Each structure stands twice: as C-alpha cells, then as structure tokens.
C-alpha positions in Angstrom: -125.3 42.2 -6.3 -127.2 39.0 -6.5 -128.8 38.5 -9.9 -132.6 38.8 -9.3 -133.3 35.9 -12.1 -137.0 35.1 -12.3 -136.2 31.2 -13.1 -132.6 30.8 -13.9 -130.0 32.9 -15.8 -130.0 30.6 -19.0 -133.9 30.1 -19.4 -134.6 33.9 -18.5 -132.2 34.9 -21.1 -133.4 32.4 -23.7 -137.4 33.0 -23.2 -137.8 36.4 -21.3 -135.0 38.4 -22.3 -133.4 37.3 -25.6 -136.7 37.8 -28.0 -136.5 41.4 -28.9 -132.7 41.5 -29.5 -133.2 38.1 -31.7 -135.8 39.9 -33.8 -133.6 42.8 -34.1 -131.0 40.9 -35.1 -133.0 38.8 -37.8 -134.6 42.2 -39.2 -131.3 43.9 -39.7 -129.8 40.8 -41.3 -132.6 39.8 -43.5 -134.9 43.0 -44.1 -135.0 42.5 -48.0 -136.5 38.6 -46.9 -138.7 39.8 -44.5 -140.4 42.6 -47.0 -140.7 39.5 -49.5 -142.5 37.4 -46.8 -144.6 40.5 -46.2 -145.7 41.2 -50.0 -146.3 37.4 -50.4 -148.8 36.3 -47.8 -148.0 33.4 -45.6 -150.5 31.0 -44.2 -147.6 29.3 -42.1 -146.2 33.1 -40.8 -150.0 33.7 -39.6 -150.2 30.4 -38.0 -146.7 30.5 -36.1 -147.1 34.3 -35.1 -150.9 35.0 -34.6 -152.1 31.4 -33.4 -149.1 29.5 -31.8 -147.8 32.4 -30.1 -150.4 35.8 -29.8 -153.4 33.6 -29.2 -151.9 30.8 -27.5 -150.2 33.1 -24.7 -153.7 34.8 -24.1 -154.7 31.2 -22.5 -151.5 30.7 -20.5 -153.1 32.3 -17.6 -155.4 29.8 -17.0 -152.5 27.9 -15.2 -152.4 30.5 -12.5 -156.5 30.7 -12.4 -159.3 28.5 -13.9 -157.2 25.2 -13.9 -156.0 25.3 -9.9 -159.2 24.5 -8.3 -157.7 26.0 -5.1 -156.8 29.3 -6.7 -160.5 29.6 -8.4 -162.3 28.7 -5.1 -160.5 31.3 -3.3 -160.8 33.8 -6.3 -164.3 32.7 -7.6 -166.2 35.8 -7.5 -163.2 37.5 -9.6 -162.7 34.7 -12.0 -166.7 34.6 -12.9 -167.1 38.3 -12.4 -164.2 39.6 -14.7 -165.4 37.5 -17.9 -169.2 38.5 -17.1 -168.3 42.4 -16.8 -166.0 42.0 -20.1 -168.8 40.2 -22.1 -171.2 42.6 -21.2 -169.2 45.3 -21.7 -168.2 43.9 -25.1 -171.8 43.7 -26.5 -172.7 47.0 -25.3 -169.5 48.4 -27.4 -170.2 46.1 -30.5 -173.9 47.4 -30.3 -172.8 51.0 -30.6 -170.6 50.2 -33.3 -168.4 47.3 -34.6 -165.3 49.8 -35.3 -166.0 51.2 -31.6 -165.9 47.5 -30.2 -162.2 47.1 -31.7 -160.9 50.3 -31.1 -161.7 49.8 -27.4 -160.2 46.3 -27.6 -157.0 47.7 -29.0 -156.5 50.7 -26.7 -157.0 48.2 -23.6 -154.8 45.6 -25.4 -152.1 48.8 -25.6 -152.5 49.3 -21.7 -152.2 45.6 -21.3 -148.6 45.3 -23.1 -147.4 48.3 -21.4 -148.4 47.2 -18.2 -146.4 43.9 -18.8 -143.0 45.5 -19.1 -143.4 47.2 -16.1 -144.6 44.1 -14.4 -141.5 42.4 -15.5 -139.2 45.5 -14.6 -140.6 45.0 -11.2 -139.9 41.7 -10.9 -136.4 42.0 -11.8 -135.6 45.1 -9.4 -137.1 43.2 -6.4 -133.8 43.0 -4.8 -132.6 46.3 -5.6 -132.1 48.9 -2.6 -134.6 51.5 -3.7 -135.4 55.1 -3.0 -138.0 57.3 -3.8 -136.0 58.8 -6.6 -135.2 55.4 -8.0 -138.6 53.9 -8.1 -139.9 57.3 -9.9 -137.4 57.2 -12.5 -137.6 53.5 -13.4 -141.0 54.2 -14.1 -140.3 57.3 -16.3 -137.7 55.4 -18.1 -140.2 51.9 -18.8 -142.9 54.4 -19.6 -140.9 56.5 -22.0 -140.1 53.4 -23.7 -143.3 51.8 -24.5 -145.7 55.3 -24.3 -143.8 57.3 -26.9 -143.9 54.6 -29.9 -147.8 54.7 -29.3 -148.0 58.3 -29.1 -145.9 58.3 -32.3 -148.3 56.1 -33.7 -151.1 58.1 -33.0 -149.6 61.0 -34.1 -148.4 59.6 -37.8 -151.4 58.2 -39.6 -149.1 56.8 -42.0 -148.3 53.7 -40.2 -148.5 50.4 -42.7 -149.7 48.3 -39.5 -152.6 47.8 -37.3 -153.2 46.5 -33.9 -156.3 44.7 -34.8 -158.2 46.4 -37.7 -157.9 49.7 -39.7 -158.6 53.1 -37.9 -158.8 51.6 -34.5 -156.8 54.4 -32.8 -157.9 58.3 -32.7 -155.1 59.6 -34.9 -154.0 62.8 -36.3 -150.8 64.3 -38.0 -148.7 66.4 -35.5 -145.1 66.7 -36.7 -144.5 69.5 -34.6 -145.6 67.7 -31.0 -143.5 64.8 -32.3 -140.4 66.6 -32.7 -140.7 67.6 -29.1 -142.0 64.2 -27.9 -138.7 62.9 -29.9 -136.5 65.1 -28.1 -138.0 64.2 -24.2 -137.7 60.6 -25.5 -133.6 60.8 -26.1 -133.1 62.8 -22.8 -134.8 60.3 -20.7 -133.2 57.1 -22.7 -129.9 59.1 -22.3 -130.2 59.9 -18.7 -131.1 56.3 -18.2 -127.6 55.4 -19.8 -126.1 57.6 -17.6 -127.4 56.6 -14.6 -126.6 53.0 -15.3 -123.1 54.1 -16.2 -122.9 56.0 -12.7 -123.9 52.9 -10.7 -121.9 50.5 -12.5 -118.4 52.9 -11.8 -119.7 53.7 -8.4 -120.7 49.8 -7.2 -118.7 47.8 -9.8 -122.1 45.7 -10.5 -125.2 46.0 -12.5 -128.4 44.5 -12.4 -128.3 42.3 -15.6 -131.8 41.0 -16.4 -133.5 44.3 -15.3 -131.2 46.4 -17.7 -131.7 43.7 -20.3 -135.3 43.8 -19.8 -135.3 47.6 -20.6 -133.2 47.8 -23.2 -134.9 45.1 -25.1 -138.2 47.1 -24.5 -136.5 50.0 -26.0 -135.1 48.3 -29.0 -138.8 46.4 -29.7 -141.2 49.1 -28.9 -139.1 51.6 -31.1 -137.9 49.6 -34.1 -141.3 47.9 -34.6 -143.5 50.9 -34.4 -141.1 54.4 -35.1 -138.3 52.8 -36.8 -139.7 50.3 -39.1 -143.0 50.6 -41.0 -143.8 47.2 -42.1 -146.5 45.1 -40.9 -144.7 42.0 -40.3 -141.7 43.6 -38.7 -144.5 45.3 -36.1 -146.2 42.0 -35.4 -142.9 39.8 -35.2 -141.7 42.1 -32.2 -145.0 42.8 -30.8 -146.2 39.2 -30.7 -142.8 37.1 -29.9 -141.6 39.8 -27.4 -144.7 39.9 -25.6 -146.3 36.4 -25.8 -143.2 34.1 -25.2 -142.0 36.0 -22.1 -145.5 35.7 -20.6 -145.9 32.4 -21.5 -142.3 31.6 -19.9 -143.4 33.5 -16.9 -146.4 31.4 -16.1 -144.8 27.9 -16.6 -141.8 28.8 -14.7 -143.7 30.1 -11.9 -147.0 28.2 -11.9 -146.1 24.8 -13.5 -142.7 23.7 -13.4 -142.4 22.9 -9.8 -146.1 22.8 -9.0 -147.4 19.7 -6.7 -149.0 17.0 -8.7 -152.5 18.1 -6.9 -152.2 21.7 -8.0 -154.4 21.4 -11.3 -157.7 19.7 -12.2 -155.6 17.1 -13.9 -152.2 15.6 -13.2 -148.8 15.9 -15.2 -147.0 12.7 -15.1 -143.2 14.3 -14.9 -141.1 17.4 -15.8 -141.2 16.6 -19.8 -144.9 15.9 -19.5 -145.6 19.3 -17.9 -143.8 21.1 -20.6 -145.1 19.0 -23.3 -148.9 19.3 -21.6 -148.5 22.9 -21.1 -147.7 23.7 -24.7 -149.9 21.2 -26.1 -153.0 22.8 -24.0 -152.3 26.2 -25.1 -152.1 25.3 -28.9 -155.2 23.1 -28.9 -156.9 26.1 -27.2 -155.6 28.6 -29.3 -155.9 26.7 -32.8 -159.7 25.8 -31.9 -160.4 29.6 -31.1 -159.0 30.7 -34.5 -160.3 28.2 -36.3 -163.9 29.3 -35.1 -163.0 33.1 -35.8 -162.1 32.3 -39.3 -164.9 29.9 -40.1 -167.8 32.4 -38.5 -166.3 35.9 -38.7 -163.4 36.7 -40.8 -163.2 33.9 -43.3 -159.7 35.3 -44.5 -157.0 32.5 -44.0 -159.3 29.1 -44.0 -161.4 28.2 -46.7 -164.0 25.8 -46.3 -166.8 24.7 -48.8 -169.4 25.3 -46.5 -170.0 28.6 -45.1 -170.6 29.3 -41.4 -170.4 32.9 -41.1 -172.6 34.3 -38.6 -175.2 36.8 -39.5 -174.5 40.5 -39.1 -177.5 40.6 -36.9 -176.2 38.2 -34.1 -172.5 39.2 -34.2 -173.1 41.8 -31.2 -173.2 38.8 -29.2 -170.8 36.3 -30.9 -167.9 38.5 -31.4 -167.8 39.5 -28.1 -168.1 36.1 -27.1 -165.0 34.9 -29.3 -163.2 37.9 -27.7 -164.0 37.2 -24.2 -160.7 34.9 -23.4 -158.7 37.8 -24.6 -160.6 40.6 -23.1 -160.8 38.6 -19.8 -156.8 38.0 -20.2 -156.4 41.6 -20.5 -158.1 42.8 -17.4 -157.6 39.7 -15.2 -153.9 39.9 -15.8 -153.8 42.8 -13.6 -155.5 41.3 -10.7 -153.7 37.7 -10.7 -150.0 38.6 -10.3 -150.8 41.2 -7.3 -152.8 38.7 -5.5 -149.4 36.6 -4.8 -147.4 39.8 -4.7 -145.5 38.7 -8.0 
C-alpha cells in the first residue's frame, strides 16, 4: 500500500511519530537522572518544556487562521466569536471559583489532547480501505489508548502530577473498578496487535505511520500517567508528544509551501519560513508566559517590582491571559474540519 505520510517519511518520523518513542527511551535509560532533575528545580526545564513547546504550540494555529487574511475573512464570525465566548465562559467560571476555572480548563484540555491523537490517526488512515467495522475499531483502539490512562488518573488520587493545578479533577480511589478497566484495556490492545498481524500476513503490508502513531500514543499515555508517577516524566511525554507534532503539522500543511501572499506578512524563502515560524511562536510564548509570571504566578521569574494583579481583578485578567489557550482548544476542533483535513 502507498504509505499515507502527511509530509515526507523522514520528517513525519522525526517530528510527528518519533517523540513518544524517544522520550520513552530517555526515561528508561536515564530514570535516575530524571528523578534528580525533578527534585532539583530547573528554570531551563520549565523554559524549554512549558514555554518553548507547550505554550508555543498553542500559537501555531494562528498560521492557519488569524494570520491568513483570506481565511480570516472567510470565517470571521467563527474566529471572533469563539474567543468572545471563551472569554465569557472563563470569566463566569472564575467568578464561580478559581479552582472551578482551572478544573474546567483542565477537562477541556484533556479532551483536546485526546482528539488530537484521533485526528492524527484519521489523517494516517485516509488511504485505507474502510469498512464500518474498521472505522469503529480504530476509534475504540485510539480512545482506549488515551481514555483509560485518564480514567486511571481519576480513580487513583495518588498521582504526583497535575495538568494545571492541584485538585483540578474529580477523583476517587476505586481499585476494584480499575482492575476491571485494566483487563478491558489490555484486551483491546491485544486485539489490535492480533488485527495488525492478521492484516500483515494477509496483505504483506502495513500502514506504517498509522501503526507508529497508535503505538506511540499507547506508550506515551500509559507510561506518563499509569506506569510512572513522576511530574517531569508526565510533563515531558505530555508536552513534547503533543506540542511538537502539532507545530510540525501546521508548518508542513500551512507554511512550508504557502504562496508568498498567503500571510499578512512575507517570508523570504524556505529557510526564512522555518525560522520565522519558530521565532514568532517563541516570541509570543515568551511574552505570554512572562506576563503570567509577573502578574499572576510569580514563581519562575522574580523582579524587584511586583506587578501582581489584585484578586479582585483576576476574574477578568486570568481568563484574558488564558484566552489564547482556551481558544486553541475549542477552535482546533473547527479549523481542520473546514478544509477536510
């Protein structure tokens, strides 16, 4: 079968499919060192993982939306309406309670992360001969890889990591339920392996990127949430396996071969596109996180003068700062469908 690479085999492998496998290898080989880094707070770790990857990837979707005049004009109501609705929901949620706001955002983020894996799977399955059974089975497999680890998290309150803040999820210790879910999880995964072996024996071929995507999803979600109970390991798997593939997808599909007149500014050449793409994302990410730090968190950056926003105004300020992130979670469900991606 013709392999359904999104860009090219080498670039797909490097930027979209390899991250979870690379992280898994690093974790296995350097677990002691990772534990040491976890115990010794590192500003550089936070800067690379959270700012340069996690926050930066949020802004990459602007290269498919707000920075494309023709696209913005075509879907103007959507691109302006969703941020407005997100800000309204955010202010209402924060007014109800700060913890409620972060809990709501965490649940939406989890849904977004799960749907991204489903979306990549659909992209890599686009050339396959499909039946009703195979479509349903693919959904069961990818949701098994992602939903079970989250259910494990919800039913195991002893996890040493958070998505955003402590106590953001409704949790209850239910080992008996988990034991049943665990059996179902491995049965579905086993059925997937058997199905793949059967298809390979029958057709002498295999959908390489789709198979690697699904296996990588199983590895990253299981190791980061279920097997290991370490904040740095969770963050590395969660951020890198999600952020880098998303940025790569946007660059390959929307930037690399885009005509010079597509964006509201001009890239000079292919190298200029890559550098410009990365620099814009990093500048926006650093600017946003710097504002978060000096006005809300005051954890990683310490200044002589305090710019902390009083609690009274945070019901407006925090939802406003979180708006790019909130908008990304919601808007992402629309922008790829619009072009049938």
